[in-house]
C-alpha positions, -999 to +999 in steps of 0.1 A: -472-293-164-452-309-191-428-282-205-437-288-242-473-284-233-466-253-212-446-235-238-472-242-265-500-230-244-481-198-234-474-189-271-510-196-280-522-174-251-499-147-260-512-145-295-548-146-282-540-116-259-528-095-287-491-100-284-480-097-320-450-117-320-436-139-290-407-159-280-400-183-251-366-188-236-363-218-212-332-227-193-327-255-169-295-264-148-292-291-123-257-288-101-238-305-076-210-291-055-188-304-025-160-291-004-136-311+017-112-298+044-091-317+070-101-351+056-139-345+059-167-333+037-176-297+049-201-287+024-224-306+001-250-292-021-274-305-048-298-282-064-317-278-097-328-245-111-350-238-141-370-209-154-386-194-184-390-159-199-415-145-225-407-117-246-430-101-271-439-070-292-471-051-283-477-021-306-442-021-318-427-022-284-408-052-268-418-063-233-402-089-210-414-111-182-400-142-164-412-169-141-400-202-123-436-214-121-452-234-148-491-232-144-520-215-156-514-186-132-480-182-146-493-180-181-515-150-172-485-134-151-462-136-180-487-121-206-494-092-183-459-086-175-450-084-212-477-059-217-468-039-187-432-037-196-439-029-233-460+001-221-431+015-202-405+015-233-398+050-244-370+043-270-375+037-308-345+012-307-361-022-304-352-058-302-370-082-326-382-116-325-364-135-352-381-159-375-350-181-379-323-192-404-328-215-432-300-236-417-278-239-387-242-251-384-236-287-374-219-288-339-213-321-322-231-325-288-202-339-268-209-371-247-208-366-209-210-392-179-224-366-156-257-383-151-242-418-144-218-407-117-232-413-081-227-386-055-204-410-035-179-409-064-179-372-065-175-370-026-146-394-029-129-375-056-132-342-033-115-360-004-088-375-027-079-342-041-077-326-006-055-356+005-033-355-026-026-317-020-019-320+017+005-349+012+022-334-019+052-319+002+061-314+037+060-276+033+022-280+027+009-266+060-028-272+055-054-273+027-080-246+029-104-266+011-107-287-019-139-284-043-156-305-067-187-293-088-208-305-117-234-289-137-256-296-166-273-269-188-301-271-212-318-242-232-347-240-255-358-212-276-392-212-294-412-184-310-444-177-327-429-181-362-423-218-355-387-216-346-377-242-322-339-246-311-325-266-281-289-272-269-272-285-238-239-289-222-221-302-192-192-291-170-174-304-141-146-286-122-123-293-093-094-274-074-077-273-040-064-244-020-032-256-003-013-233+020+024-237+020+047-225+047+086-223+048+102-204+076+085-170+078+070-174+042+034-184+036+018-189+003-016-201-011-020-220-043-049-230-065-051-247-099-085-251-114-092-282-136-123-283-159-136-312-181-166-323-199-165-357-183-161-365-145-138-394-154-113-369-168-107-352-133-075-367-118-073-363-081-035-367-078-028-342-107-051-317-094-038-319-058-002-320-070-005-290-093-024-269-067+004-277-042+031-268-067+014-236-073+016-227-035+051-237-033+061-217-063+049-185-045+070-190-013+096-164-004+082-138-029+098-103-030+091-071-045+112-056-075+124-020-079+100+004-096+105+008-133+097-003-169+099-040-173+095-064-204+066-085-193+052-120-202+016-125-190+009-161-183-020-178-200-040-176-167-032-137-162-037-129-199-071-147-198-081-126-166-071-095-184-089-102-217-119-112-197-121-077-181-115-058-214-136-081-238-165-057-236-147-031-258-154-053-288-191-051-282-210-031-306-235-025-280-208-008-258-195+011-288-228+027-295-232+036-260-198+054-260-183+027-235-155+017-259-129+036-279-132+012-309-160+033-328-150+037-365-121+015-361-132-014-381-108-020-411-079-002-391-049-016-375-054-017-336-029-043-326+004-060-334+005-080-365+011-111-344-025-107-329-054-126-341-083-125-317-110-152-322-146-156-314-155-191-319-191-204-309-184-237-328-152-245-307-155-282-299-158-285-262-158-248-257-176-234-226-198-211-247-202-234-278-237-234-293-250-235-330-273-205-323-273-173-302-299-160-277-320-145-305-320-176-327-293-163-351-268-188-365-236-189-347-204-184-370-167-184-362-148-150-369-116-134-363-124-101-345-088-091-349-069-106-378-031-100-378-037-067-361-066-055-379-101-050-364-124-069-388-157-066-369-174-057-337-196-082-319-233-078-329-267-088-318-296-082-344-304-048-327-269-035-328-263-047-365-296-031-377-283+001-360-250+001-379-263-012-410-244-045-409-252-082-404-255-097-369-223-118-359-247-142-337-234-126-305-267-121-288-264-134-252-285-138-220-270-139-185-299-161-175-335-169-185-346-137-168-320-113-183-326-090-213-307-098-246-272-082-246-241-085-267-212-108-254-183-129-269-187-167-272-153-187-269-131-157-271-093-161-272-060-151-288-050-175-316-021-195-302+015-190-317+044-214-323+063-212-290+055-224-254+060-202-223+097-216-220+104-204-256+088-169-250+111-166-218+141-176-237+133-148-264+127-123-238+160-129-219+153-106-190+120-094-175+090-105-156+064-132-160+030-122-144+011-153-132-016-137-112-036-104-114-055-090-085-082-062-081-093-066-117-125-047-111-114-020-091-081-015-109-093-016-144-114+008-166-130-012-194-139+022-213-106+039-212-085+007-212-063+018-182-053-007-156-033-007-126-033-041-109-018-060-080+004-088-094+024-118-086+049-138-107+087-142-112+117-126-127+134-140-157+172-139-161+191-153-192+158-166-204+151-188-173+129-185-144+148-166-116+131-153-083+095-152-070+079-119-071+050-104-052+036-070-039+040-053-072+015-033-092+015-036-131+001-006-151-007+001-186-034+005-211-051-024-228-054-006-262-017+002-262-010-032-250-025-048-280-003-027-303+029-036-282+025-074-281+056-090-294+046-127-294+018-152-284+025-185-271+012-219-278-003-228-244-039-217-250-059-221-217-096-214-209-093-211-170-128-218-161-147-196-185-152-190-223-125-163-224-090-178-229-056-170-239-021-185-244+009-167-226+016-134-242+047-112-244+031-079-240+062-058-243+072-030-219+049-021-187+053+000-159+058-018-125+055-002-091+075-021-064+098-014-036 
């Protein structure tokens, strides 16, 4: 069935069935992925997923249902599903169907070449990346796979008030996983490259950077236990922020899963810290002019020069707190309920690059990789104890490779102790990013 006709039919049937207000959320995502190893394509997958959810109010209660079928039987199934799930709701705190804004921000839809690139070119790039990584240095023992993937996404939100919003995006990424070997030392590297256009992926650069990452990790050693001045590289700090970004959700605050309740307007970080949530960032992974409820997107500093200016809100959490939504309603998929989540979330860059931060630090550690992020971090308390890799800094310059250490601290305290933020903003494969950050002193367990 034509999707426009199906959505209109579904909304009309919902109204006829006594669903007071209804909303359709449709999502479509065709994707491609391939993996090369030893000069051959080992895996090759082309898929296309699409699905639709209906949510609606019945006697003041919100119900949900979802489907991947688009026929008359699916219409009946969705309506019955909404009625049944609404009947099970016991809380008085309800989501709502939003009639829409008077106007929405203008956000440029970036051009992409994804639809015009044949599969043969994607496979050729995959093989070229694997070859480039393998031949980058004589110490590259083998490449444990090179991957190329592309995806398109399209969403549509339409409701019984007449609101009809659409948005789409495209992403391609590639990486290699070379294994370097020198004497009795072995190390694996990887550098992810992301782009909005396939033509922007450079096989030689991706292969060489992945190989360099592996080579830089050779002959790593531990360091004595103690308190160290630490810089988190942009990769590592992005990972750490991704783990703890939920503390800024009003939903988590209201559920006592964050310690930021009643902290708005107070200083919670160093004055060099400005933390942005920018759904209008050009080319951002999570850029969109509206959120999952149809509220208009807007750019805001969640932390402005150390001061917590706002939590992130959906319409439900905003109504409970007596404030306006920040446009941060989100869905993990078409079948997921509405939650609160950041969009393009990042520390505002400073003036100096990583080299400049190291020069100012003089002596200490640069952490380039964090492991055990879920097991070793508590998003509620802020405590973390994470396996780490990186290198020492002596006289402001890179010194020795470091591995087999654990870095421990508390994220709330880390925000207060940040001394400087670098200029090298990076979004490593997600919408949460960061420059390199001098986080002050942290406890390190080593040898």
